[in-house]
N, CA, C and O atoms as a Tinker XYZ file with bonds, in Angstrom:
   316  protein
     1  N    -55.031000  -45.330000  128.989000    73     2
     2  CA   -54.806000  -46.242000  128.024000    64     1     3
     3  C    -54.868000  -45.757000  126.520000    63     2     4     5
     4  O    -53.943000  -45.847000  125.712000    81     3
     5  N    -56.114000  -45.231000  126.290000    73     3     6
     6  CA   -56.567000  -44.720000  125.055000    64     5     7
     7  C    -55.452000  -43.541000  124.720000    63     6     8     9
     8  O    -55.170000  -43.328000  123.541000    81     7
     9  N    -54.868000  -42.833000  125.708000    73     7    10
    10  CA   -54.028000  -41.868000  125.210000    64     9    11
    11  C    -52.842000  -42.493000  124.805000    63    10    12    13
    12  O    -52.305000  -41.918000  123.859000    81    11
    13  N    -52.249000  -43.512000  125.230000    73    11    14
    14  CA   -51.071000  -44.178000  124.887000    64    13    15
    15  C    -51.267000  -44.834000  123.490000    63    14    16    17
    16  O    -50.405000  -44.734000  122.616000    81    15
    17  N    -52.401000  -45.491000  123.318000    73    15    18
    18  CA   -52.515000  -45.887000  121.978000    64    17    19
    19  C    -52.643000  -44.798000  120.998000    63    18    20    21
    20  O    -52.062000  -44.982000  119.929000    81    19
    21  N    -53.280000  -43.720000  121.153000    73    19    22
    22  CA   -53.413000  -42.720000  120.344000    64    21    23
    23  C    -51.704000  -42.123000  119.842000    63    22    24    25
    24  O    -51.335000  -41.841000  118.702000    81    23
    25  N    -50.963000  -42.073000  121.034000    73    23    26
    26  CA   -49.671000  -41.762000  120.862000    64    25    27
    27  C    -48.913000  -42.646000  120.011000    63    26    28    29
    28  O    -48.300000  -42.179000  119.051000    81    27
    29  N    -48.892000  -44.165000  120.332000    73    27    30
    30  CA   -48.361000  -45.126000  119.335000    64    29    31
    31  C    -48.839000  -45.054000  117.677000    63    30    32    33
    32  O    -48.149000  -45.260000  116.679000    81    31
    33  N    -50.162000  -44.715000  117.774000    73    31    34
    34  CA   -50.808000  -44.751000  116.407000    64    33    35
    35  C    -50.139000  -43.462000  115.636000    63    34    36    37
    36  O    -49.702000  -43.589000  114.492000    81    35
    37  N    -50.097000  -42.354000  116.264000    73    35    38
    38  CA   -49.506000  -41.229000  115.781000    64    37    39
    39  C    -48.140000  -41.360000  115.368000    63    38    40    41
    40  O    -47.690000  -40.905000  114.316000    81    39
    41  N    -47.361000  -42.132000  116.414000    73    39    42
    42  CA   -45.808000  -42.406000  116.067000    64    41    43
    43  C    -45.652000  -43.182000  114.703000    63    42    44    45
    44  O    -44.923000  -42.821000  113.779000    81    43
    45  N    -46.468000  -44.328000  114.722000    73    43    46
    46  CA   -46.707000  -45.146000  113.566000    64    45    47
    47  C    -46.900000  -44.473000  112.356000    63    46    48    49
    48  O    -46.223000  -44.812000  111.385000    81    47
    49  N    -47.803000  -43.482000  112.256000    73    47    50
    50  CA   -48.202000  -42.821000  111.233000    64    49    51
    51  C    -47.035000  -41.845000  110.745000    63    50    52    53
    52  O    -46.794000  -41.641000  109.555000    81    51
    53  N    -46.496000  -41.398000  111.570000    73    51    54
    54  CA   -45.213000  -40.383000  111.275000    64    53    55
    55  C    -44.113000  -41.204000  110.772000    63    54    56    57
    56  O    -43.500000  -40.805000  109.782000    81    55
    57  N    -43.790000  -42.301000  111.336000    73    55    58
    58  CA   -42.806000  -43.303000  110.713000    64    57    59
    59  C    -43.149000  -43.720000  109.289000    63    58    60    61
    60  O    -42.315000  -43.759000  108.385000    81    59
    61  N    -44.381000  -44.015000  109.159000    73    59    62
    62  CA   -44.765000  -44.408000  107.795000    64    61    63
    63  C    -44.522000  -43.288000  106.778000    63    62    64    65
    64  O    -43.945000  -43.372000  105.693000    81    63
    65  N    -45.130000  -42.141000  107.406000    73    63    66
    66  CA   -44.858000  -41.076000  106.258000    64    65    67
    67  C    -43.232000  -40.663000  106.090000    63    66    68    69
    68  O    -42.854000  -40.131000  105.046000    81    67
    69  N    -42.451000  -40.899000  107.013000    73    67    70
    70  CA   -40.922000  -40.624000  106.888000    64    69    71
    71  C    -40.584000  -41.592000  105.947000    63    70    72    73
    72  O    -39.925000  -41.248000  104.966000    81    71
    73  N    -40.966000  -42.865000  106.104000    73    71    74
    74  CA   -40.384000  -43.800000  105.169000    64    73    75
    75  C    -40.913000  -43.676000  103.648000    63    74    76    77
    76  O    -40.263000  -44.144000  102.714000    81    75
    77  N    -42.020000  -43.076000  103.492000    73    75    78
    78  CA   -42.637000  -42.651000  102.087000    64    77    79
    79  C    -41.629000  -41.580000  101.490000    63    78    80    81
    80  O    -41.128000  -41.683000  100.371000    81    79
    81  N    -41.413000  -40.623000  102.302000    73    79    82
    82  CA   -40.403000  -39.452000  101.894000    64    81    83
    83  C    -39.075000  -39.715000  101.676000    63    82    84    85
    84  O    -38.406000  -39.025000  100.908000    81    83
    85  N    -38.523000  -40.884000  102.433000    73    83    86
    86  CA   -37.211000  -41.372000  102.178000    64    85    87
    87  C    -37.261000  -42.232000  100.710000    63    86    88    89
    88  O    -36.416000  -42.087000   99.827000    81    87
    89  N    -38.276000  -43.041000  100.639000    73    87    90
    90  CA   -38.393000  -43.614000   99.387000    64    89    91
    91  C    -38.473000  -42.889000   98.200000    63    90    92    93
    92  O    -37.903000  -43.274000   97.179000    81    91
    93  N    -39.279000  -41.647000   98.268000    73    91    94
    94  CA   -39.407000  -40.870000   97.229000    64    93    95
    95  C    -37.796000  -40.062000   97.001000    63    94    96    97
    96  O    -37.377000  -39.783000   95.877000    81    95
    97  N    -37.093000  -39.790000   98.175000    73    95    98
    98  CA   -36.006000  -39.030000   97.946000    64    97    99
    99  C    -34.905000  -39.909000   97.169000    63    98   100   101
   100  O    -34.058000  -39.510000   96.369000    81    99
   101  N    -35.136000  -41.136000   97.597000    73    99   102
   102  CA   -34.136000  -42.132000   97.216000    64   101   103
   103  C    -34.404000  -42.449000   95.581000    63   102   104   105
   104  O    -33.529000  -42.857000   94.817000    81   103
   105  N    -35.834000  -42.169000   95.203000    73   103   106
   106  CA   -35.894000  -42.497000   93.837000    64   105   107
   107  C    -35.489000  -41.361000   92.726000    63   106   108   109
   108  O    -35.300000  -41.561000   91.526000    81   107
   109  N    -35.416000  -40.297000   93.332000    73   107   110
   110  CA   -35.287000  -38.971000   92.365000    64   109   111
   111  C    -33.664000  -38.850000   92.153000    63   110   112   113
   112  O    -32.772000  -39.199000   92.927000    81   111
   113  N    -33.575000  -38.298000   90.974000    73   111   114
   114  CA   -32.208000  -38.069000   90.694000    64   113   115
   115  C    -31.878000  -36.574000   90.938000    63   114   116   117
   116  O    -32.736000  -35.695000   90.862000    81   115
   117  N    -30.437000  -36.323000   91.268000    73   115   118
   118  CA   -30.272000  -34.959000   91.774000    64   117   119
   119  C    -29.168000  -34.411000   90.935000    63   118   120   121
   120  O    -28.288000  -35.181000   90.550000    81   119
   121  N    -29.137000  -33.170000   90.625000    73   119   122
   122  CA   -28.065000  -32.541000   89.899000    64   121   123
   123  C    -27.277000  -31.833000   90.795000    63   122   124   125
   124  O    -27.755000  -30.836000   91.335000    81   123
   125  N    -26.071000  -32.218000   91.053000    73   123   126
   126  CA   -25.119000  -31.358000   92.041000    64   125   127
   127  C    -24.559000  -30.272000   91.334000    63   126   128   129
   128  O    -24.155000  -30.417000   90.180000    81   127
   129  N    -24.495000  -28.999000   92.044000    73   127   130
   130  CA   -24.049000  -27.898000   91.510000    64   129   131
   131  C    -23.351000  -27.086000   92.662000    63   130   132   133
   132  O    -23.685000  -27.231000   93.837000    81   131
   133  N    -22.499000  -26.343000   92.313000    73   131   134
   134  CA   -21.730000  -25.577000   93.374000    64   133   135
   135  C    -22.586000  -24.442000   94.236000    63   134   136   137
   136  O    -23.334000  -23.612000   93.720000    81   135
   137  N    -22.328000  -24.573000   95.609000    73   135   138
   138  CA   -23.267000  -23.646000   96.289000    64   137   139
   139  C    -22.205000  -22.784000   97.094000    63   138   140   141
   140  O    -21.169000  -23.210000   97.603000    81   139
   141  N    -22.736000  -21.333000   97.104000    73   139   142
   142  CA   -21.940000  -20.478000   97.808000    64   141   143
   143  C    -22.476000  -20.534000   99.358000    63   142   144   145
   144  O    -23.549000  -20.073000   99.746000    81   143
   145  N    -21.478000  -21.210000  100.167000    73   143   146
   146  CA   -21.820000  -21.245000  101.450000    64   145   147
   147  C    -22.331000  -19.904000  102.148000    63   146   148   149
   148  O    -23.342000  -19.845000  102.847000    81   147
   149  N    -21.632000  -19.022000  101.907000    73   147   150
   150  CA   -21.672000  -17.808000  102.832000    64   149   151
   151  C    -23.135000  -17.204000  102.483000    63   150   152   153
   152  O    -23.797000  -16.646000  103.357000    81   151
   153  N    -23.598000  -17.348000  101.158000    73   151   154
   154  CA   -25.108000  -16.723000  100.879000    64   153   155
   155  C    -26.032000  -17.701000  101.386000    63   154   156   157
   156  O    -27.154000  -17.311000  101.710000    81   155
   157  N    -25.687000  -19.079000  101.517000    73   155   158
   158  CA   -26.690000  -20.125000  102.190000    64   157   159
   159  C    -26.842000  -19.688000  103.733000    63   158   160   161
   160  O    -27.912000  -19.518000  104.317000    81   159
   161  N    -25.654000  -19.552000  104.228000    73   159   162
   162  CA   -25.674000  -19.195000  105.808000    64   161   163
   163  C    -26.303000  -17.766000  105.940000    63   162   164   165
   164  O    -26.783000  -17.501000  107.043000    81   163
   165  N    -26.357000  -16.925000  105.077000    73   163   166
   166  CA   -27.114000  -15.731000  105.288000    64   165   167
   167  C    -28.551000  -15.871000  105.225000    63   166   168   169
   168  O    -29.335000  -15.393000  106.045000    81   167
   169  N    -28.921000  -16.707000  103.974000    73   167   170
   170  CA   -30.283000  -17.025000  103.866000    64   169   171
   171  C    -30.849000  -17.578000  105.236000    63   170   172   173
   172  O    -31.755000  -17.096000  105.915000    81   171
   173  N    -30.159000  -18.606000  105.451000    73   171   174
   174  CA   -30.530000  -19.454000  106.588000    64   173   175
   175  C    -30.793000  -18.573000  108.035000    63   174   176   177
   176  O    -31.731000  -18.884000  108.769000    81   175
   177  N    -29.963000  -17.553000  108.335000    73   175   178
   178  CA   -29.868000  -17.017000  109.338000    64   177   179
   179  C    -31.085000  -15.765000  109.200000    63   178   180   181
   180  O    -31.661000  -15.339000  110.201000    81   179
   181  N    -31.348000  -15.302000  107.934000    73   179   182
   182  CA   -32.356000  -14.579000  107.711000    64   181   183
   183  C    -33.898000  -15.145000  108.013000    63   182   184   185
   184  O    -34.819000  -14.440000  108.425000    81   183
   185  N    -33.961000  -16.249000  107.785000    73   183   186
   186  CA   -35.150000  -17.207000  108.110000    64   185   187
   187  C    -35.439000  -17.305000  109.650000    63   186   188   189
   188  O    -36.570000  -17.186000  110.121000    81   187
   189  N    -34.240000  -17.548000  110.427000    73   187   190
   190  CA   -34.538000  -17.684000  111.905000    64   189   191
   191  C    -34.266000  -16.274000  112.775000    63   190   192   193
   192  O    -34.328000  -16.184000  114.001000    81   191
   193  N    -33.937000  -15.147000  111.789000    73   191   194
   194  CA   -33.562000  -14.169000  112.593000    64   193   195
   195  C    -34.919000  -13.546000  113.581000    63   194   196   197
   196  O    -34.756000  -13.272000  114.770000    81   195
   197  N    -35.999000  -13.415000  113.005000    73   195   198
   198  CA   -37.131000  -13.050000  114.019000    64   197   199
   199  C    -37.277000  -13.722000  115.232000    63   198   200   201
   200  O    -37.451000  -13.115000  116.289000    81   199
   201  N    -37.212000  -15.020000  115.145000    73   199   202
   202  CA   -37.300000  -15.932000  116.229000    64   201   203
   203  C    -36.014000  -15.700000  117.284000    63   202   204   205
   204  O    -36.101000  -15.511000  118.497000    81   203
   205  N    -34.849000  -15.766000  116.502000    73   203   206
   206  CA   -33.814000  -15.343000  117.294000    64   205   207
   207  C    -33.941000  -13.994000  118.109000    63   206   208   209
   208  O    -33.697000  -13.882000  119.310000    81   207
   209  N    -34.326000  -13.079000  117.336000    73   207   210
   210  CA   -34.342000  -11.586000  117.935000    64   209   211
   211  C    -35.365000  -11.643000  119.079000    63   210   212   213
   212  O    -35.166000  -11.101000  120.166000    81   211
   213  N    -36.574000  -12.396000  118.740000    73   211   214
   214  CA   -37.542000  -12.196000  119.955000    64   213   215
   215  C    -37.103000  -12.927000  121.269000    63   214   216   217
   216  O    -37.574000  -12.677000  122.378000    81   215
   217  N    -36.200000  -13.805000  121.019000    73   215   218
   218  CA   -35.378000  -14.549000  122.240000    64   217   219
   219  C    -34.333000  -13.993000  122.600000    63   218   220   221
   220  O    -33.760000  -14.474000  123.578000    81   219
   221  N    -33.800000  -12.901000  121.981000    73   219   222
   222  CA   -32.618000  -12.194000  122.455000    64   221   223
   223  C    -31.463000  -13.089000  122.024000    63   222   224   225
   224  O    -30.513000  -13.095000  122.807000    81   223
   225  N    -31.360000  -13.811000  120.984000    73   223   226
   226  CA   -30.187000  -14.617000  120.523000    64   225   227
   227  C    -29.593000  -13.778000  119.670000    63   226   228   229
   228  O    -30.231000  -13.189000  118.798000    81   227
   229  N    -28.255000  -13.637000  119.851000    73   227   230
   230  CA   -27.358000  -13.076000  118.518000    64   229   231
   231  C    -26.919000  -14.218000  117.537000    63   230   232   233
   232  O    -26.486000  -15.339000  117.806000    81   231
   233  N    -27.137000  -13.656000  116.398000    73   231   234
   234  CA   -26.715000  -14.315000  115.251000    64   233   235
   235  C    -25.483000  -13.693000  114.700000    63   234   236   237
   236  O    -25.485000  -12.526000  114.308000    81   235
   237  N    -24.226000  -14.601000  114.657000    73   235   238
   238  CA   -23.026000  -13.887000  114.007000    64   237   239
   239  C    -22.763000  -14.618000  112.574000    63   238   240   241
   240  O    -22.290000  -15.749000  112.472000    81   239
   241  N    -23.107000  -13.872000  111.599000    73   239   242
   242  CA   -22.923000  -14.674000  110.298000    64   241   243
   243  C    -21.749000  -14.037000  109.547000    63   242   244   245
   244  O    -21.763000  -13.892000  108.325000    81   243
   245  N    -20.725000  -13.663000  110.341000    73   243   246
   246  CA   -19.271000  -13.073000  109.778000    64   245   247
   247  C    -18.660000  -14.403000  108.954000    63   246   248   249
   248  O    -18.769000  -15.569000  109.332000    81   247
   249  N    -18.104000  -14.017000  107.943000    73   247   250
   250  CA   -17.423000  -15.061000  107.141000    64   249   251
   251  C    -16.052000  -14.586000  106.882000    63   250   252   253
   252  O    -15.747000  -13.418000  107.119000    81   251
   253  N    -15.028000  -15.628000  106.301000    73   251   254
   254  CA   -13.961000  -15.054000  105.901000    64   253   255
   255  C    -13.885000  -14.536000  104.538000    63   254   256   257
   256  O    -12.895000  -13.965000  104.079000    81   255
   257  N    -15.021000  -14.769000  103.885000    73   255   258
   258  CA   -14.980000  -14.423000  102.648000    64   257   259
   259  C    -15.120000  -12.794000  102.451000    63   258   260   261
   260  O    -16.013000  -12.185000  103.040000    81   259
   261  N    -14.296000  -12.205000  101.690000    73   259   262
   262  CA   -14.362000  -10.873000  101.480000    64   261   263
   263  C    -15.599000  -10.108000  100.839000    63   262   264   265
   264  O    -16.043000   -9.043000  101.268000    81   263
   265  N    -16.017000  -10.706000   99.909000    73   263   266
   266  CA   -17.071000  -10.502000   99.144000    64   265   267
   267  C    -18.497000  -10.534000   99.655000    63   266   268   269
   268  O    -19.396000   -9.817000   99.214000    81   267
   269  N    -18.633000  -11.477000  100.677000    73   267   270
   270  CA   -20.206000  -11.489000  101.458000    64   269   271
   271  C    -20.055000  -11.350000  102.966000    63   270   272   273
   272  O    -21.034000  -11.127000  103.678000    81   271
   273  N    -18.914000  -11.472000  103.414000    73   271   274
   274  CA   -18.910000  -11.292000  104.892000    64   273   275
   275  C    -19.626000  -10.000000  105.306000    63   274   276   277
   276  O    -20.702000   -9.967000  105.903000    81   275
   277  N    -18.872000   -8.894000  104.902000    73   275   278
   278  CA   -19.635000   -7.667000  105.334000    64   277   279
   279  C    -21.119000   -7.571000  105.071000    63   278   280   281
   280  O    -21.906000   -7.145000  105.916000    81   279
   281  N    -21.482000   -7.994000  103.835000    73   279   282
   282  CA   -22.928000   -7.788000  103.615000    64   281   283
   283  C    -23.727000   -8.792000  104.515000    63   282   284   285
   284  O    -24.952000   -8.685000  104.571000    81   283
   285  N    -23.127000   -9.680000  105.159000    73   283   286
   286  CA   -23.965000  -10.548000  106.081000    64   285   287
   287  C    -24.132000   -9.930000  107.233000    63   286   288   289
   288  O    -25.235000   -9.950000  107.779000    81   287
   289  N    -22.974000   -9.231000  107.828000    73   287   290
   290  CA   -23.178000   -8.369000  108.859000    64   289   291
   291  C    -24.270000   -7.257000  108.693000    63   290   292   293
   292  O    -25.239000   -7.100000  109.435000    81   291
   293  N    -24.001000   -6.642000  107.780000    73   291   294
   294  CA   -24.761000   -5.522000  107.367000    64   293   295
   295  C    -26.368000   -5.923000  107.571000    63   294   296   297
   296  O    -27.167000   -5.413000  108.357000    81   295
   297  N    -26.567000   -6.900000  106.702000    73   295   298
   298  CA   -28.113000   -7.405000  106.469000    64   297   299
   299  C    -28.489000   -7.833000  107.785000    63   298   300   301
   300  O    -29.645000   -7.561000  108.109000    81   299
   301  N    -27.769000   -8.444000  108.623000    73   299   302
   302  CA   -28.320000   -9.042000  109.884000    64   301   303
   303  C    -28.523000   -7.967000  110.789000    63   302   304   305
   304  O    -29.519000   -8.042000  111.509000    81   303
   305  N    -27.731000   -6.921000  110.902000    73   303   306
   306  CA   -27.897000   -5.680000  111.876000    64   305   307
   307  C    -28.897000   -4.643000  111.380000    63   306   308   309
   308  O    -29.503000   -3.878000  112.131000    81   307
   309  N    -29.019000   -4.679000  110.065000    73   307   310
   310  CA   -30.009000   -3.654000  109.578000    64   309   311
   311  C    -31.430000   -4.037000  109.886000    63   310   312   313
   312  O    -32.252000   -3.122000  109.939000    81   311
   313  N    -31.826000   -5.277000  110.098000    73   311   314
   314  CA   -33.256000   -5.838000  110.368000    64   313   315
   315  C    -33.898000   -5.513000  111.651000    63   314   316
   316  O    -35.026000   -5.937000  111.903000    81   315
């Protein structure tokens, strides 16, 4: 019974924290700017590459972009 109460209390605290973060996000002003999605994809794949490699998951970061697609494959395979 106490374990169930603890789980519910933890869930309530998590929800409260999520609402606080949402309120903060909604109160901020944001500056929109262009983003290079190929670079973003490369950065994201670099972040998860160690975990993927450990689990033998292949990451394919090839893009249609001529200026960054080759770099993406080179960076991924060189690590």
